[in-house]
N, C-alpha and C positions, 0 to 999 in steps of 0.2 A: 154828385159832385165828381172831380175827377182831384187824385193826388198822384203825387209821383214823389219817388223817392231814390237820390243814390245810393247805391251801395259802394262806396271806393275801393274796397278791399277786394271786391269782384269783379268790379267794375262791368259792373253790370247798372240798368237803369229797371225801377217797376212801379207799376201804374197800377192803383186802385179806381174803381166806377162802381164800390160802396164803402164809405167814406172811411176805407183801413180798412175796414172786417180783411178781407182779404187782398196780396198784390198777385202780379203776374207780369212775366220778365219783359222786356221790350225784346224786337227781333233787330236789335241795331248793333251793327258791327264799329263801333268807332274806331276800335285798332286798325283799318284801313285809312283811318285820319288821322291818327296819333300814335303809329307803330304799337298798340297795345295801352296806352301809359292811361290814364285817366281822365275824370270828371271833377268839375271843381265846383258849378253852380249850375240848378235849373229851374226855370221860373214860367208861370204860365198865364198868355196876356189876361189883361181884366177884361176883356171881352171874349174869353176863352169858348163860352155858350155859344157863340155866335160867329167865332173866327178859328177855333181851336187852334191855334199857335201856341205854340210853345220853343222858351228858347233854353239853348244850354251853351256852356262852357266848358271846354274840352282841350286835353292836349298835354303833353309832355315835359320835360325837364326844360325843352328847348323853347316852348312857347305854346301859347293856348289860342282857340279858335274859336268863335261865335257859333253857333248851328242854331238852325231854326226847322223848327215840323209845323205846317200846316195840315196835317191830320193826328190831330192829340196824341204824336211824340210817334206814328206807327213809322213814318222816315223821317231823318233828320239832312238836313243839307248844310256845309258849309256858304257862310258871309261873310266872316270878314276874320283874317289871322293877326293876332295883338301882337302886344309888346310884353304881355302880361306873362311872367315865365316864374318858376320856381316857388316860395315860400308866398309869393306876391297872388296867387293865386286863394290864397287861406281868406283873404280880405274882399273875396270879389262879391257883389249881389246887384241883381238885375233891379228896377226902380222902374218904373212908369207915372206920365206926369197924366195929371190928372181929362187931361185931352186927347189920353192916346186912342179913344174910338175914333177921333175927329181928325188927329192931326196925326198918330202916329210917332210919339216922342216916349222914346225908352233909351234908357240910360246904364250900361255897364258899369260899374264902380270897383274902384282898385286903392291903394293905397297912394298910388303915385301918380293918379289922375284919374280920368274918367273917358268912356267911349260914347258917342251920341249919334241915335239915329232916329231920322226924321222924318224913315220913310217904315212904318211898321217894321223897321227889323232888317231890310234889304240892303243897303249900306251904311257904313261905321263912319264917323269921325274920333278920332283922337284927340282930348284937350289935355290937357296938360292943368291941373290945376290940384293944388295941395289939400280941398276945401269943398268938396263936393256939395256940402251938406249947407257951403255958407254962400255958394251962390247965388244966385238971382232966382231957384230953384225953390228953393226951401217954403216950406208946407204944400208945396205943390203934386207932389209924387206919392206912389205909393209904393209895396217892393211886392212884387209877384210871388211871393213863395206859394213853395206845392200846391196847394191844394187852392183850385177853380168851384 
């Protein structure tokens, strides 16, 4: 099992490959993309054991970017700039539809709407909905929080 930990104060991502007994810092320089700002949330694909995909939201008060890794967090690349900024990032989280393995549907939620990808996180569309969980997706998703 692989676990990830965001250390916002230190601006660092840590990964554990031994169920959280020890963590190692990842050698990923987010400041290249964010001017030294921080992370908001990180999630692993529900198919992590096979695809090694990790999603990350990172940025600054001016805006946050969705990043994707296809090698267990060793490298991340930007896939979409969002309109999420400031305190909006405090309520963000990635969710995956149950069909993610076959269809690639993943969401990034916030207070003011959500972003949706139907191609395993390569492209994203902003959706305006005050209630992501009240939409037709209710009961069909799960969170990709920390461990896989």
